[in-house]
N, C-alpha and C positions, 0 to 999 in steps of 0.2 A: 238047728239052732237050739241052744240051751234055754231052759225055763227062765233063768235069771236074765238072760239077754232079751227074751221076749217081754218080760216084765218091765225092764228098763225102757224099751222102745214104746210100750204102751203108755207108761207114765210120762215120757217125754212128749209123745204125741198129744196126750191129754192136756198137758201143761200148755202146749202151744195153741191148741184149738179150743180148749174149754169144755168140749164134749165130743165124744166119738161114738161110733156104732160098732157092733160086732162085725158087721160086713166090711166096714172100712179097714179094721185091723186085720181081718182074715185076708183081704186082698193085698194089703201092704206086706204082711209077713208071709204070704203064700203058704198058709197052713190051714188046717181044718177049722170049721166053725166050733166044733166041740173043744178043740184045744184052746181057742180064744176064750170061750165061755169059762173053761176051767181056770185059765189065767186070771180073768176078770173077777171070778168068784174068790180066788185066793187073795188077790189084791184088795178086794172089798172086805174080806174077813180080817186082813191086816190093818184096815183103816186107812189105806193109801188112796182109795178112791171110793166113790159112791155109785153103786149100780142102781139104775132106775129103769122102770118099764113104762113104755108109752106106745101109743099106736101111731104109726106112720105108714101111709099107703105104699111108699116105695121101699120100705125096709122091713126088718123082722120085728121092730118095735122095741128092741133092747138098746138103750143108750147108757153111756157111762159119763159121769161128770164129777166135778169137784175133786180134782186131784189135790191131795195133801202130802206133804213130805214129812217123813218121820226122821 
């Protein structure tokens, strides 16, 4: 899957759910956690989402929220 395709899927999922985790995206896209983190970081730098960190016992603590369209 191409980077642009992954970005579009991440933004669509985020718009639908309001917030997502790296683990959710990894499982959905069947890709590595490193790839998802790179994608999220790129989208964060573009201002299309906001990457936040928090602790959750069942997850890795990284959540993404506030999808904005440019």
